[in-house]
C-alpha positions as CSV (number, residue, x, y, z in Angstrom):
1,M,-26.5,23.2,22.9
2,S,-27.4,25.9,25.4
3,A,-26.5,25.7,29.1
4,S,-30.2,25.1,29.9
5,Q,-30.4,22.0,27.6
6,T,-29.4,18.5,28.6
7,P,-28.5,15.6,26.5
8,P,-31.0,12.7,26.2
9,A,-30.7,10.2,29.1
10,T,-29.4,7.5,26.8
11,A,-26.8,9.6,25.0
12,V,-23.2,8.6,25.6
13,S,-21.7,11.8,26.9
14,G,-18.8,10.3,29.0
15,D,-17.5,7.3,30.9
16,D,-20.3,7.4,33.4
17,V,-23.1,6.1,31.1
18,P,-23.8,2.4,31.5
19,T,-23.3,0.5,28.3
20,L,-23.5,-3.1,27.2
21,L,-21.1,-4.9,24.8
22,V,-23.2,-7.5,22.9
23,K,-21.1,-10.1,21.1
24,I,-22.5,-12.7,18.7
25,F,-20.6,-15.7,17.3
26,G,-21.4,-18.5,14.9
27,K,-22.1,-19.6,11.3
28,D,-22.8,-16.7,9.1
29,R,-26.0,-16.3,7.1
30,P,-28.1,-13.4,5.8
31,G,-30.2,-11.5,8.3
32,I,-28.1,-11.9,11.5
33,T,-27.2,-8.3,11.8
34,A,-30.7,-7.1,11.1
35,G,-32.0,-9.7,13.6
36,L,-29.8,-8.6,16.4
37,F,-30.7,-4.9,16.0
38,D,-34.4,-5.8,15.7
39,T,-34.1,-7.6,19.0
40,L,-32.3,-4.6,20.6
41,A,-34.7,-2.1,19.2
42,A,-37.4,-3.3,21.6
43,Y,-35.4,-1.8,24.5
44,S,-34.9,1.6,22.9
45,V,-31.1,1.5,23.2
46,D,-28.7,3.7,21.3
47,V,-25.9,2.2,19.1
48,V,-22.5,3.5,20.2
49,D,-20.3,1.3,18.1
50,I,-20.5,-1.7,15.7
51,E,-17.8,-4.1,14.5
52,Q,-18.4,-7.2,12.3
53,V,-16.1,-9.6,10.6
54,V,-16.7,-12.9,8.7
55,T,-13.9,-15.4,8.5
56,R,-14.4,-18.6,6.6
57,G,-18.1,-18.4,7.0
58,R,-18.0,-17.7,10.7
59,I,-19.4,-14.3,12.0
60,T,-18.2,-12.2,14.9
61,L,-20.6,-9.3,15.5
62,C,-20.0,-6.8,18.3
63,A,-22.5,-4.1,19.2
64,L,-21.8,-1.5,21.9
65,V,-25.1,-0.1,23.0
66,T,-26.4,2.0,25.9
67,A,-28.0,0.1,28.7
68,P,-31.8,0.2,28.7
69,S,-33.7,2.4,31.2
70,Q,-34.6,0.2,34.1
71,G,-38.1,1.6,34.7
72,G,-40.1,0.7,37.7
73,S,-39.3,-3.0,37.9
74,G,-35.6,-2.5,37.3
75,S,-35.5,-5.7,35.1
76,A,-35.1,-4.1,31.6
77,E,-31.4,-5.1,31.3
78,G,-32.2,-8.6,32.5
79,D,-35.0,-8.9,30.0
80,L,-32.7,-7.7,27.2
81,R,-30.0,-10.3,28.1
82,A,-32.6,-13.1,28.2
83,T,-34.1,-12.0,24.9
84,V,-30.8,-11.7,23.1
85,H,-29.6,-15.1,24.3
86,S,-33.0,-16.7,23.3
87,W,-32.7,-15.1,19.8
88,A,-29.2,-16.3,19.4
89,E,-30.0,-19.9,20.5
90,S,-32.8,-20.0,18.0
91,L,-30.2,-19.5,15.2
92,N,-27.6,-21.8,16.8
93,L,-25.5,-18.8,17.6
94,Q,-23.6,-17.9,20.8
95,A,-24.1,-14.6,22.6
96,E,-22.0,-12.9,25.3
97,I,-23.1,-9.6,26.9
98,I,-20.7,-7.6,29.0
99,S,-21.7,-4.6,31.2
100,G,-19.5,-1.5,31.4
101,R,-19.5,2.2,31.2
102,G,-18.9,4.7,28.4
103,D,-17.5,4.3,24.9
104,N,-14.3,2.5,23.8
105,R,-11.2,3.9,25.5
106,P,-9.6,6.7,23.4
107,R,-7.0,5.6,20.9
108,G,-3.5,6.7,21.6
109,T,-2.0,9.6,19.7
110,G,0.1,8.7,16.7
111,R,-1.8,6.5,14.2
112,S,-0.4,4.4,11.4
113,H,-1.2,1.7,8.9
114,V,1.2,-1.2,9.0
115,T,0.9,-3.4,5.9
116,V,2.5,-6.8,5.9
117,L,3.1,-8.9,2.8
118,G,4.0,-12.5,3.1
119,H,4.5,-15.3,0.5
120,P,3.4,-17.1,2.6
121,L,2.6,-15.1,5.8
122,T,3.5,-17.5,8.6
123,A,2.1,-17.5,12.2
124,E,5.7,-16.9,13.4
125,S,5.9,-13.7,11.2
126,A,2.6,-12.4,12.4
127,A,3.5,-13.0,16.0
128,A,6.9,-11.2,15.6
129,I,5.4,-8.2,13.9
130,A,2.7,-7.9,16.5
131,A,5.3,-8.1,19.3
132,A,7.4,-5.5,17.6
133,I,4.5,-3.1,17.4
134,T,3.8,-3.6,21.1
135,S,7.5,-2.9,21.9
136,T,7.1,0.6,20.5
137,G,4.1,1.3,22.8
138,G,1.7,0.9,19.9
139,N,-1.7,-0.8,20.2
140,I,-3.2,-2.8,17.4
141,D,-6.7,-1.5,17.0
142,R,-7.8,-3.5,14.0
143,I,-6.5,-6.1,11.5
144,F,-8.0,-7.0,8.2
145,R,-6.8,-8.8,5.0
146,L,-6.2,-6.9,1.9
147,A,-5.3,-9.8,-0.4
148,K,-4.9,-13.5,-0.4
149,Y,-3.0,-13.8,-3.7
150,P,-0.5,-13.4,-5.3
151,V,0.7,-12.7,-1.8
152,T,-1.1,-12.6,1.6
153,A,-1.4,-9.0,2.6
154,V,-2.8,-7.8,5.9
155,E,-3.1,-4.3,7.4
156,F,-2.7,-3.4,11.1
157,A,-4.3,-0.2,12.2
158,V,-2.0,1.0,15.0
159,S,-2.3,3.8,17.5
160,G,-0.1,5.1,20.3
161,A,3.3,5.0,18.4
162,A,4.9,7.5,16.0
163,T,5.1,6.3,12.4
164,E,8.9,6.8,12.2
165,A,9.4,4.8,15.4
166,L,7.3,1.9,14.0
167,R,9.4,2.0,10.7
168,T,12.6,1.9,12.6
169,V,11.6,-1.1,14.7
170,L,9.7,-3.0,12.0
171,A,12.2,-2.7,9.1
172,P,14.9,-5.0,10.6
173,E,12.3,-7.3,12.0
174,A,10.7,-7.7,8.5
175,A,14.1,-8.3,6.9
176,Q,14.9,-11.1,9.4
177,L,11.5,-12.7,8.9
178,G,11.5,-12.5,5.1
179,V,8.3,-10.5,4.9
180,D,7.7,-7.0,3.6
181,V,6.3,-4.3,5.9
182,A,5.2,-0.8,5.0
183,V,4.3,1.8,7.6
184,V,2.4,4.9,6.6
185,A,0.8,7.6,8.6
186,A,-3.0,7.4,8.9
187,G,-5.1,10.4,7.8
188,L,-7.0,11.9,4.9
189,Q,-3.8,12.2,2.8
190,R,-3.9,8.5,2.3
191,R,-7.1,8.8,0.4
192,A,-6.1,12.0,-1.5
193,Q,-5.2,12.1,-5.1
194,R,-1.6,11.0,-5.5
195,L,1.2,10.9,-8.0
196,V,3.1,7.7,-8.5
197,V,6.5,7.8,-10.2
198,M,8.4,4.6,-11.2
199,D,11.8,3.7,-12.4
200,V,11.6,1.7,-15.6
201,D,14.4,-0.9,-15.9
202,S,13.9,-3.8,-13.5
203,T,10.9,-2.0,-12.0
204,L,8.1,-1.3,-14.5
205,I,9.8,-3.7,-16.9
206,Q,11.8,-6.9,-16.2
207,D,14.7,-5.9,-18.4
208,E,17.7,-3.5,-18.4
209,V,17.1,-1.7,-21.7
210,I,20.7,-0.9,-22.4
211,E,21.5,-4.6,-22.1
212,L,18.9,-5.4,-24.8
213,F,20.6,-2.9,-27.1
214,A,24.0,-4.4,-26.1
215,A,22.8,-7.9,-27.1
216,H,22.4,-6.6,-30.6
217,A,25.9,-5.1,-30.5
218,G,27.5,-8.2,-29.2
219,C,28.7,-6.6,-26.0
220,E,26.0,-7.7,-23.6
221,A,28.3,-9.2,-20.9
222,E,30.5,-6.2,-20.8
223,V,27.6,-3.8,-20.5
224,A,25.8,-6.0,-17.9
225,E,28.8,-5.9,-15.6
226,V,29.0,-2.1,-15.8
227,T,25.3,-1.8,-15.2
228,A,25.4,-4.0,-12.1
229,A,28.3,-2.0,-10.6
230,A,26.4,1.3,-11.2
231,M,23.2,0.0,-9.6
232,R,25.2,-1.1,-6.6
233,G,26.4,2.4,-6.3
234,E,30.0,1.5,-7.0
235,L,30.3,3.6,-10.2
236,D,29.2,7.2,-11.0
237,F,26.1,6.7,-13.1
238,E,26.8,9.4,-15.7
239,Q,30.3,8.0,-16.4
240,S,29.0,4.5,-16.6
241,L,26.2,5.6,-18.9
242,H,28.5,7.2,-21.4
243,A,30.9,4.2,-21.3
244,R,28.0,1.7,-22.0
245,V,26.4,3.9,-24.7
246,E,29.7,4.3,-26.5
247,L,29.7,0.5,-27.1
248,L,26.4,0.8,-29.0
249,G,27.9,3.1,-31.6
250,G,27.3,2.0,-35.2
251,L,24.2,0.0,-34.6
252,D,21.5,0.5,-37.2
253,A,18.5,2.6,-35.9
254,S,16.2,-0.2,-36.7
255,V,17.4,-1.9,-33.5
256,V,15.1,0.5,-31.6
257,D,12.0,-1.3,-32.9
258,A,13.5,-4.6,-32.2
259,V,14.3,-3.7,-28.6
260,R,10.8,-2.3,-28.0
261,K,9.3,-5.7,-29.0
262,E,11.7,-7.4,-26.6
263,V,10.7,-5.4,-23.5
264,R,8.7,-7.4,-21.0
265,L,6.5,-5.7,-18.5
266,T,6.9,-6.7,-14.8
267,P,4.0,-9.0,-13.7
268,G,1.3,-6.8,-12.3
269,A,2.5,-3.6,-14.0
270,R,-0.6,-3.2,-16.2
271,T,-2.9,-3.9,-13.2
272,L,-1.0,-1.3,-11.1
273,V,-1.2,1.5,-13.7
274,R,-4.8,0.7,-14.7
275,T,-6.0,0.7,-11.1
276,L,-4.2,3.9,-10.2
277,K,-5.6,5.7,-13.2
278,R,-9.1,4.5,-12.4
279,L,-8.6,6.1,-8.9
280,G,-7.7,9.4,-10.5
281,Y,-4.0,9.1,-9.7
282,Q,-1.4,10.4,-12.1
283,V,1.4,8.1,-13.0
284,G,4.8,8.7,-14.5
285,V,8.2,7.1,-15.2
286,V,11.7,8.4,-14.9
287,S,14.6,6.3,-16.3
288,G,18.3,6.2,-16.8
289,G,17.4,4.3,-19.9
290,F,16.2,5.8,-23.2
291,T,13.3,7.8,-24.5
292,Q,13.2,5.5,-27.5
293,V,11.6,3.0,-25.1
294,T,9.9,5.1,-22.4
295,D,7.9,7.1,-24.9
296,A,6.5,3.9,-26.3
297,L,5.6,2.7,-22.7
298,K,4.0,6.0,-22.0
299,E,1.7,5.6,-25.0
300,E,1.0,1.9,-24.4
301,L,0.1,2.3,-20.7
302,G,-1.5,5.8,-20.8
303,L,1.1,7.3,-18.5
304,D,0.9,11.0,-17.6
305,F,4.7,11.7,-17.5
306,A,7.8,10.1,-18.9
307,S,11.4,11.3,-18.9
308,A,14.7,9.5,-19.8
309,N,17.9,9.9,-21.7
310,T,17.9,10.0,-25.5
311,L,20.2,8.0,-27.8
312,E,21.6,10.1,-30.5
313,I,20.9,8.9,-34.0
314,V,22.6,10.3,-37.1
315,D,22.1,9.1,-40.6
316,G,20.2,6.0,-39.4
317,K,22.9,4.9,-37.0
318,L,23.4,5.1,-33.2
319,T,26.4,7.4,-32.6
320,G,27.3,6.0,-29.2
321,R,26.3,9.2,-27.5
322,V,23.2,10.6,-25.7
323,T,21.8,14.1,-26.1
324,G,20.4,16.5,-23.6
325,A,20.6,16.5,-19.8
326,I,21.4,13.2,-18.2
327,V,18.7,11.6,-16.1
328,D,20.8,10.4,-13.2
329,R,20.2,9.9,-9.4
330,A,19.8,13.7,-8.8
331,G,17.9,14.1,-12.0
332,K,15.2,11.5,-11.0
333,A,14.5,13.4,-7.7
334,R,14.3,16.7,-9.6
335,L,11.9,15.1,-12.1
336,L,9.7,13.8,-9.3
337,R,9.4,17.3,-8.0
338,D,8.7,18.7,-11.5
339,F,6.0,16.1,-12.1
340,A,4.4,16.8,-8.7
341,Q,4.3,20.5,-9.5
342,Q,2.7,19.9,-12.9
343,A,0.2,17.5,-11.4
344,G,-0.7,19.8,-8.5
345,V,0.2,17.2,-6.0
346,P,2.1,18.0,-2.8
347,L,5.4,16.1,-2.6
348,A,4.2,14.4,0.6
349,Q,1.5,12.7,-1.4
350,T,3.9,11.2,-4.0
351,V,4.9,7.6,-4.2
352,A,8.2,6.6,-5.8
353,I,9.2,3.1,-6.8
354,G,12.6,1.9,-7.8
355,D,15.3,-0.7,-7.4
356,G,18.8,0.8,-7.9
357,A,21.1,3.2,-6.2
358,N,20.3,5.9,-8.7
359,D,16.7,5.8,-7.5
360,L,17.6,6.6,-3.9
361,D,17.2,10.4,-4.0
362,M,13.8,10.0,-5.6
363,L,12.7,7.4,-3.1
364,N,13.8,9.6,-0.2
365,A,12.2,12.8,-1.7
366,A,8.8,11.1,-2.1
367,G,6.1,10.9,0.6
368,L,6.5,7.1,0.3
369,G,9.5,5.5,-1.2
370,V,9.2,1.8,-2.2
371,A,12.2,-0.3,-2.9
372,F,11.0,-2.9,-5.4
373,N,13.2,-6.1,-5.5
374,A,16.0,-3.7,-4.8
375,K,19.7,-3.9,-4.1
376,P,20.5,-4.1,-0.3
377,V,21.7,-0.5,-0.2
378,V,18.4,0.6,-1.6
379,R,16.2,-1.6,0.7
380,E,18.0,-0.2,3.7
381,A,17.5,3.4,2.8
382,A,13.9,3.3,1.4
383,H,10.7,3.9,3.5
384,T,9.6,0.3,2.7
385,A,10.6,-2.6,0.5
386,V,8.6,-5.1,-1.6
387,N,10.5,-8.3,-2.4
388,V,7.9,-10.2,-4.4
389,P,7.9,-10.2,-8.2
390,F,4.5,-8.6,-8.6
391,L,4.4,-4.8,-9.1
392,D,0.7,-4.5,-8.3
393,T,1.4,-5.5,-4.7
394,V,2.3,-1.8,-4.3
395,L,-1.5,-1.2,-4.3
396,Y,-1.8,-2.9,-1.0
397,L,0.6,-0.4,0.5
398,L,-2.0,2.3,-0.5
399,G,-4.8,0.4,1.3
400,I,-6.4,-0.9,-1.9
401,T,-7.6,-4.5,-1.6
402,R,-7.5,-7.2,-4.2
403,D,-11.3,-7.5,-4.1
404,E,-11.5,-3.8,-5.1
405,V,-9.1,-4.3,-8.0
406,E,-11.0,-7.3,-9.3
407,A,-14.4,-5.6,-8.9
408,A,-13.2,-2.6,-10.9
409,D,-12.0,-4.9,-13.7
410,T,-15.3,-6.7,-13.7
411,H,-17.4,-3.6,-14.2
412,V,-15.4,-2.1,-17.0
413,G,-17.4,-2.2,-20.2
């Protein structure tokens, strides 16, 4: 616009322009929004902002509009108020009109999405989370529900507080309340193509694969104790892996097919992978388990990447050894970086999901690290934790709603 030009008289160019906030409440039905704006159109006002929400059949519709030009009689605003109230009453709705100046106040710097998962989500928990956000200097700009089952998931749009500060305050609060809270920075990167990399044992699947093998070798209890100690971070992973695999020596190679049939996917695993793939995400797994199982999972689920240890088989028997480089704690983080490079996805746009101490480096290296039903040491170190037994709840942390998931499933031919 040149210096000689001026904006239209009704344009909102600053805090000086008179505006009206028109609020409508009542039982929802088709045509309310169109009816309100048809009514306002008679006064040649401009729409500055609109917000509408429907909860259990009740509508709250807010429209911020420029005040009408008064003209000679100076009664245009009064006429608008009377007309809106009359229209609302004709539909058994309530109307409130508030005078003011300018647009909404600017949102504070620092914007984040705070996702809260509850099973159930109590009023006490919601109050405590909201108070904790306020304590950081953050303002809750908007709240909406992402899902009502298998957990209640809601998202708070927060401004005025740094993402890391919110995480620091909300993590202990969530642990005390028994809810899961994830905090991610707002911005375009949240909608960008991502790479999601998961651990396998006790994450993508419900089992510890080496324990399934051990059951066939008759040493399940011994292997399970070593596995638990390793996941708690009490033992060096590589040493514990060799010790456990050695107990499998002599098993017939046919046990591999038997174990594959015994593997149980975690509830929500198929939904998670299917939805991510539909969105154009790439998905991979890294495992301290064995390629004899992860390769089958890659094919079954249509994964883009998979890496694990490989059991050595000679003359149709397991030798009790593994071949190649060991996929341990450091190896998982390295593979995350390798997968990201192959996928052409910046590390900041990766998501890692795991449950054990050997997943920690990977969780910390990812843009978002999710501890899934994890050991305490992992929950405390990860960006966020999910403590419900449904893997697809991770979708809510990415801003994907249950309605969107179900709609996508319905339209697949």
